[in-house]
N, C-alpha and C positions, 0 to 999 in steps of 0.2 A: 203541561208544557206549553209555552207560548208559541205562536205560529212561527216567528222568526227562528226560534230555537229548533223547531221541527224541521224547517227548511235547511238549516245548517247541518243537522244530523243526517238528513236525507242526501244532501250533496256530498257530505263526507263519506257516507256509505257507498254511494255510486262511484266516487273517486277511488275509494279503497278497493272495490271490486275490480275496477278498471286496471289499477296498478297491479293488483294480484294476478290479473290475467296475463301480465307480461311474463310471469314465471311459468305459465302452463303452456307447454309446447308439445305437439304431437311427436311421435318418433321420427328421427332424422331419416329422410329418404335414403334408401340403399341403392346407389347407382353403381353401375359396372361399365367398363369400357365397351363401346359399341363399334360396329362396323360402319364406316362412313363412305367407303369407296363405291364404285359403280357396280350394279348388278348384285348377284348373290354373294354372301360372305365367303371369303377364302382366307387361308392362313397368311399372316404377314411375313414378309421377308425381313427377318430381324437383324440382318447384317447391318453394320454401320460403315457406310461408304464415304470416302473422302470426296469433297465437292469443291469445284471452283466456278466462280461466275464467269460465264463466257457467252456473249450473244453474237450471232452471225453478223458480219459487216453489213449484210443486206438489211437487217433490222434497223441499224443505226442510220443507214442512208434513207430508208423509208421514213423514219422519224424526222430527219432533217428536211426531207421533202415536204412533209406535212406542215412542219413549222414555217417553212418558207412560203407555203401556200395558204397560210392563215388569212382569212378575209379581213378587209379593213374593219376595224372595230369602231363602234359608235363613240362619239365624244361624251365625256362625263359632264355632268351638270356643273355650272360655275360654282366655285367655292364649296364643293361637296366633299372634297378630300376622298376618304374611303367609306363614307357613311352609307352609300348605296351598294357597297361591295367593292370588289377590286377595281381601282381606278385605271381606266384603259390607257391613259397616257403612260402610266408606269408599267402597264402590261406590255406595251410596245418596247419599252426599254429592257424589260426582262426577257422578252423573246429574242431581242438582239444579243443579249448576254448569253442566252442559251445556245444560240446558233453559232456565235463567233468566238466566245471565250470558254464555254464549258467543254472540256476535253474528255470525251468518254474513255479513251484509252487510259488517261491518268486516273480517272475516277474508278474505273474497273479495277485497276491495280490497288487503289485505296480500299475498295470494298473486299478485296481478296487478301488484305494484310494479315488477317487472323485465320487460324484453321477452321474449316467448315466441313460439315458432314450432312449426309442424308440417311434416314432410316424410315422404315414403314411402320406406322402405328394406326390401328383401326382402319386399315385399308387405304391410308393416305401417306404419301411420302412427306416426311417432316424434315425441313431444313433447319440446321442449328449451327451456331458458332460455339466452339468449345476451347477455352483458353486456360491452360494450367500455368501456375507460377514457375519461374525458372528453378530447376532442381537444385541449383547451387544455393538458393536462398531459402530453401524449405527446412533445412536442418534445424531441429529443435522446435519446430512450429507445427501446429495442427493446421491442415489444409481444409477449409470449410467450403463445401459446394454451395454456390449462390446462383439461383435461378432468376434471371432478369426477364420480366414479361412486359413487352411493349404494348402500345395501343394503336389507334388509328390516327393519322395515316402513316404510321411508322414502320420501320424495318429494323433488324438488329443493329445496323450501323449507327442508329441513334445513340446506342450505348458505348460506342467505340472509345470516346474520351474517358469513360469510366474504367475501362478494362485495365490499363496500366496503373491506375490509382488504387485498384482493388487487388491486383495480383502482385504488387510490389510491397514487401514487408514494411511495417512501421517500427521505429525504434521502441524497444522495451515492450513489444506486444507479442504474445505467444501464438498468434494465429495469422493467417492470411487466406485469400479466397481463390477458389477455382471457379471460373465463370462459365455459365451455360446460358446461351441466348437463342431460343428458338424463334423462327419465323412462324407466327400463328397460322393455323390452317386457313388457306385462302388468301394468304399474303405472300407475294413474291414467289419464292422458290419452294414453298410448302403447298402441296396439292390442295385444291378446293374440294370440299365435300360434295358428294352427289346426292345427298339426302338431307331433308329438312331436320332442324332441331339441334344443330351443333352450337349450343349456347355456352355460356361461361363455365358452368359446372362440367359439361361434357368436354370442353377444351381443357379444363383443369385435369381431368382424368387422363387425357392424352399426354399432357406435360408430366404428370406423375409417372406414367408408364415410361416416358423418356428417361426420367431420372433413375428409375429402377433398372432400365436397360443399361444405363451407364454405371450400374453397381453402387448407387448411393442409397443407403438405408434410410437416410434422412437428409434434409437440406433446408437452407434458408431461402426466402423469396424477397425480391424487390420488385415493385410494380409501379406503373404510371398509366394515366388515362384509363381507357376501358380495360386495359390489362389488370387494373386493380380489382375489377369485378371477378376476373378469373382467379386471381390470387386469393381473394376473400373466400370464394366458393371452395377452392382447393384447401384452404386452411380449415374450413368447416367440415369438409368431407374426409380429410386425411390428417387429423391433428396428431396422429402417431408418426407421421412422416415429415410434416412441416415443423421445423424447430423454431422458426421465427419469421414474422411477417413485417416488412417495411414498405411504406408506400408514400407517394406524394399526393395521393388522392384517396384518403380514407373516408368513404361514404357510409354513414351509419344508417342502417335500414331496419333495425329491430323496432318493435312498437314503442318500447321505452325510449329509444333514441328519437323517434319521430315526435313523441310527446315532449321531450326536452327541446327539440328543434323549434316546435311551435311556441313553447314558453320563451325561448331565446328570441324569437321574432317579436313577441309581444313585450318582453321586458329585457331588451339587450343590455341595459346598464347592469343588470343583475347577473346575467348568464353568459355574456360574451366578453372575451378577453379584450381589454382596452385597445391594443393595436389593430384589432380586426373589426371593431364595432361598425365603423363607417362602411367598410367593404361588405360586411354581412347584411347591413340594411339595404345596400344598393344592389346586391347580387340578384334579387328576385326579378327586378326589371331588366337587369343584364341578361338573365336567362331567357326572358321572353324575346328580347331583341336579337339574341345571338344563337339561338338553338333551332332555327328553322331547318338547318341541315340535318339535325338529329331526328326531327320528325319525318323528313323525307326518307332518310336512310333506314328508319325504323319501320316504315310502312311500305314504301315502294323503291327499294334499292335497285332493282333491276331496270326500272324506267330511267332513273337518273344515271345509272351505270352505262346505258347505251350512249348518251351524249358524252360522258367523261371518257369512255373507252375509245370513242371515235375521234375525239379532238384532244390532242396533248395540250394545246393552249388552254382549252376549256378546263381540263383536269388541273392544270397548274394554277389557274385563277381560282378555282373552287378550293383547292387545297391550301394555297398560300394565304388566302383571305382568313381561313380558320387558324393557320399557324401564327399569323401576325396578331390576331385577336388573343390567342392563347399566351403570347409572350408579353403583351401590353394591352390592358383593357381600354386604354385611351388611344389605341393605334388608329382607329377609324377617324379620329379628329385631326390626325397629323397629315400634312400635305403628301408625304411619301408613305403613309401607312405604317411607318416603322421599318421600312425596307433597309435603311442605312445600317440598322443594327442586326440585320439578318444575315446568317451565313448562307448565301444563295447556293453555294456548291453542295452543301450537305442536304438542304431541302430538295434541291433538284435530284440528288441521288435517290431519295425516297420516291419522287415522282417518276423517274426513269425506270426504276425496278418494277414498280407496280404497273406502269403502263406497258413496258416491254414484255412482262410475263403475262399480260392480259388478265391480271387479277384485280383490276379496279373494282369491278362489280362484286366479286366474291369478298373483297375486303369490306365493302359497304354493308354486306349482309350480317356482319357481326352485330350490328345494331338491331336489325329485324329479329334476330334469334334471341336477343336478350330483353329488349323492351317490348314485351308482349305479355298478356295476362297468363298465358299458358305456362310460361317459365317463371315470370317474376312473382305471380300470385299463386298459380296452380302448384308449382313445385315448392315454392316458398323457402328456398335455401337461406335467404338473407334474414329471415325472422329469427334465426339462431345466432346467438352471440359467438364471436370468435374468441376462443379460449387460449389459443397459442400466444406466446409472448409477441407483442406488437409494438410498432413505432410509427408515428405519423408525423410527417414533416410538411410544412406549408410554406410555399414561396409567395412573395408579395402579390403577384398577378395571377395566381392560380384561378382557374375558371369557377371553382366552387370552394366554399369554406364552411365548416361546421364547428361550433364551439366544443371545447374539450368535454364539457358535461354530457353532450350528446354522443360524442365519439366514444367516451368511456362506457356508455350504456350498450354499445355494440361490440367494442373491443375490451373484453372483461379483464384482460391481462396487459393493459397498456403500460409500457415501460418508459416511453419517450414521446413527447409531444412538443415539437419545436416550430417556432415561427421565425421566418427570415425576412428582412426588410428589402430584399431584392429578388430577382428571378421571376419565372413564370411557369407556365404549364409544361414546357419542354425543358425541364431542369437538367436532364442528363446531357443535353446539347449545350446549354448556355451557362450552367452553374455546376459543372461536373465536380470541381474540387469541394464545394460546399456540400453537395449531395453525397459524395463518397465519404467525406468526414462524418456526416450524419449516420451513414451505414456502419462505419467503423465504431462509432461511439455507441450505437445501439447494441452491437454484438458484444462490446466490452461490458455494458450494463447487464446484458442477458447472461453472459458467462459468469460474471461476478455473483449474480443472484443464484445461478445454478450451483456454484461452488459453496455458497452460504447454505443452501438447502442440503447439499450433501454433507457438509460439516455438521449441520444441526441433526440430521438423521444419525450420523455417526456418534454424536454425543449422546443422543437418546438411547441408542443401542448399547453403548458402553456403560451407561448408568442404569440400564434396565435390570 
């Protein structure tokens, strides 16, 4: 055998062993719901209690006093737009809007427009919005429970535009949705954990317990942002309960997926869909430029949390800068950073709730609990493929994109993969119709395939 032939055989053997290793996985970790409250474990109060958002007037007055007492801000550099962060000229305009035009009484009524509840799970009070379709519209249709999981810096109201689009029946469709939107532990009105380790998998178990407490034997999931990590972990750990997984941020983590992601980076013309090639090529430098916040929140959330909890203006600047970038990757080059396209009322709702509930720091910790070697590598949940029926939808300015070949290597039962030429990271806020239509279409595909399997099994049985 010639030397070059030997080299080719050796490389082929190594690659074959590496690819074969993708299929060899240790047993899936067996996780159980833990106690996250203060002190020693005690039984949960399993009652489901109605809840309404209501802050004392003194809290609102104190907030306005703090806003009015904001120190003079430094001048931005000439022609820098938002490239150094939130432009302070526009920050002054935003503070003026917040003080003079943002009406908390009206916004509180908006945040209370849908039924909300509190129940205790794992020693933590868990807040959630629960909306059922109008009983008069249910006749002859199956009502499907749909769990919506938000990310950071979001609260359930981010999904409010979706609710009527999901709970109102479509013509000639035999199902509609019942929507459940929890506030993640440590966000807003859900209690913060007292113990370390409440990562995406553990949060998933809490949300699964919520769905069981609401008497759902199975359910579908839609996720966004870091909520996708929770939904993915839940789909891996509870495939008997999760009937379908839909997400705007399907991040493929299996070894095989990572292998295809590397290949896609090296050979984008072969592996990356044409509409996303340019975005895929540029996103690596984008991540380096725009993910400093992720590193801080993943390593020292309590330090940055002190500043953001003490200063509502600081928290607003910190949050809005990431929201603007998530909606438009070119925002930092615009004179106003994209503020003219932003619904300031809805973004300020998020900021108000997290700041008034003093959960700024605890909301940041979701990153520290997930982006660490103990969870991500040690527990290794994401090395397992997601076998439940799945759908991935990508909006134009999503903060990350992965080619379909890489996604399919993590989502083994991928039924839908759609690319949209508009929208961004917060699609539920800014493209609710497009997003809701994608959810409807995914469930139609899923039910059609389920019916086909039932029919096939029936035919096999009848001809047996």
